[in-house]
C-alpha positions as CSV (number, residue, x, y, z in Angstrom):
1,M,27.6,96.4,17.6
2,A,28.0,93.0,16.1
3,V,25.9,89.9,16.6
4,A,28.2,87.0,17.4
5,R,27.4,84.3,14.9
6,F,28.6,80.8,16.0
7,Y,29.1,78.4,13.1
8,H,29.0,74.7,14.1
9,L,30.9,72.7,11.6
10,T,29.7,69.1,11.3
11,R,29.6,68.4,7.5
12,D,32.4,70.3,5.9
13,P,35.9,71.5,7.0
14,V,36.5,75.2,7.8
15,E,38.1,75.6,4.4
16,A,34.6,75.2,2.8
17,L,33.0,77.9,5.0
18,L,35.7,80.6,5.0
19,P,35.2,81.7,1.4
20,L,31.5,82.2,2.0
21,L,32.0,84.2,5.2
22,I,34.9,86.3,3.9
23,G,33.2,86.8,0.5
24,K,29.9,88.0,2.1
25,A,31.8,90.5,4.3
26,N,33.8,91.8,1.4
27,E,30.7,92.2,-0.7
28,I,29.2,94.7,1.8
29,G,32.5,96.6,2.1
30,L,33.9,95.0,5.3
31,N,37.6,94.1,5.6
32,V,38.1,90.8,7.5
33,A,40.5,89.7,10.2
34,L,40.8,85.9,10.2
35,R,42.2,84.9,13.6
36,G,43.6,81.5,14.5
37,I,45.8,80.4,17.4
38,D,48.6,78.8,15.4
39,K,50.9,80.3,12.7
40,A,51.4,77.0,10.9
41,R,47.6,76.5,10.6
42,M,47.1,80.1,9.3
43,E,49.9,79.5,6.7
44,M,48.1,76.4,5.6
45,L,44.8,78.4,5.2
46,D,46.7,81.1,3.4
47,R,47.7,78.5,0.7
48,I,44.2,77.0,0.6
49,L,42.5,80.4,0.2
50,W,44.5,81.0,-3.0
51,Q,43.3,77.7,-4.6
52,G,40.0,76.9,-6.3
53,D,37.8,78.7,-8.8
54,G,37.2,81.8,-6.8
55,F,39.6,84.6,-6.2
56,L,39.8,85.6,-2.5
57,P,42.4,88.2,-2.0
58,H,44.1,88.1,1.4
59,G,47.4,88.3,3.1
60,M,49.3,87.1,6.2
61,A,49.8,89.7,8.9
62,G,53.2,91.2,9.1
63,G,53.6,92.0,5.5
64,P,54.2,95.3,3.8
65,H,50.7,95.6,2.5
66,D,48.6,94.7,5.6
67,A,46.6,98.0,5.4
68,D,45.5,97.1,1.9
69,Q,44.3,93.5,2.6
70,P,40.6,92.8,2.4
71,C,41.3,89.8,4.5
72,L,44.2,89.6,6.9
73,L,45.2,86.3,8.5
74,V,46.5,86.6,12.1
75,W,47.6,84.0,14.6
76,E,47.9,85.8,17.8
77,D,45.7,87.8,20.1
78,T,46.1,91.1,18.3
79,P,43.0,93.2,18.9
80,A,41.0,93.6,15.7
81,S,41.0,97.4,16.4
82,G,44.8,97.4,16.1
83,L,45.0,95.6,12.8
84,A,46.2,97.6,9.8
85,N,43.4,96.6,7.5
86,R,40.8,98.0,10.0
87,P,38.5,95.0,9.9
88,G,34.7,95.4,10.2
89,C,34.4,91.6,10.4
90,L,36.3,89.3,12.7
91,V,36.3,85.6,12.1
92,T,37.8,83.4,14.8
93,L,38.9,79.8,14.4
94,D,40.2,77.0,16.7
95,G,39.1,78.7,19.9
96,A,40.9,82.0,19.3
97,E,40.1,84.6,21.9
98,I,37.4,87.2,21.4
99,G,36.4,89.6,24.1
100,P,33.2,91.6,24.5
101,D,35.1,94.9,23.7
102,E,36.2,93.5,20.4
103,A,32.7,92.1,19.6
104,Q,31.3,95.6,20.1
105,A,34.0,97.2,17.9
106,V,33.2,95.2,14.7
107,D,30.2,95.1,12.5
108,R,30.3,91.3,12.1
109,L,31.7,88.6,14.3
110,C,31.9,84.9,13.3
111,V,33.1,82.2,15.7
112,V,33.7,79.0,13.7
113,F,34.2,75.7,15.6
114,D,34.6,72.0,14.8
115,G,31.6,70.1,16.0
116,M,33.5,66.8,15.9
117,D,36.0,68.1,18.5
118,E,34.5,68.0,22.1
119,S,37.0,70.5,23.4
120,A,36.2,72.9,20.5
121,V,32.5,72.6,21.3
122,A,33.1,73.3,25.0
123,R,35.3,76.3,24.1
124,A,32.5,77.7,21.9
125,R,30.0,77.2,24.7
126,D,32.3,79.2,27.0
127,Q,32.7,81.9,24.4
128,W,28.9,82.0,23.9
129,R,28.3,82.4,27.7
130,A,31.0,85.1,28.0
131,L,29.8,87.2,25.1
132,T,26.0,86.9,25.9
133,G,26.8,87.5,29.6
134,A,28.4,90.8,28.5
135,G,25.2,91.8,26.7
136,I,26.4,90.8,23.2
137,A,23.6,89.3,21.0
138,A,24.5,85.9,19.6
139,E,23.2,83.4,17.0
140,Y,23.9,79.7,16.7
141,W,24.2,78.5,13.0
142,S,24.2,74.8,11.9
143,R,24.1,73.0,8.6
144,E,22.3,69.9,9.8
145,S,19.7,70.1,6.9
146,G,22.3,70.7,4.2
147,R,22.1,74.5,4.3
148,W,23.1,77.0,6.9
149,E,20.3,77.8,9.3
150,C,20.1,79.9,12.5
151,K,19.0,77.5,15.2
152,A,19.1,79.7,18.3
153,K,19.4,83.3,19.2
154,H,20.2,85.2,22.4
155,P,18.3,87.1,23.4
156,R,15.4,85.1,22.1
157,E,13.0,86.8,19.9
């Protein structure tokens, strides 16, 4: 069962964090499902993930090679268990849905939210309450000091 890791973005855009999250998951042999709520946004991220110095192989869902993708970008509420690339890591953006059953079905769960958007923060709080209320362990990560640090855990240690 995964620990739900909530990443509170306050310094950098999501595009700066995604290569780190996806890369770390791929390094330990986990395929990733990157779930958003809007196809146009996921298409933009598709273009961005191909840029830069690093190589981050991925594809948009619905293509002929979905099963081979180490990172599959989806924009609807397709259960991670039903995705062709069999993700061990689910990363959600923009308030995309994640239920307790899905959280229990993956090895790693990352909920990324924009700390400058009050509705995104409220949505993340709702997701935290729903997941922890269902018995899912959760961690809150912030980059206030310049590096990512775990600021809170549920249950507390």
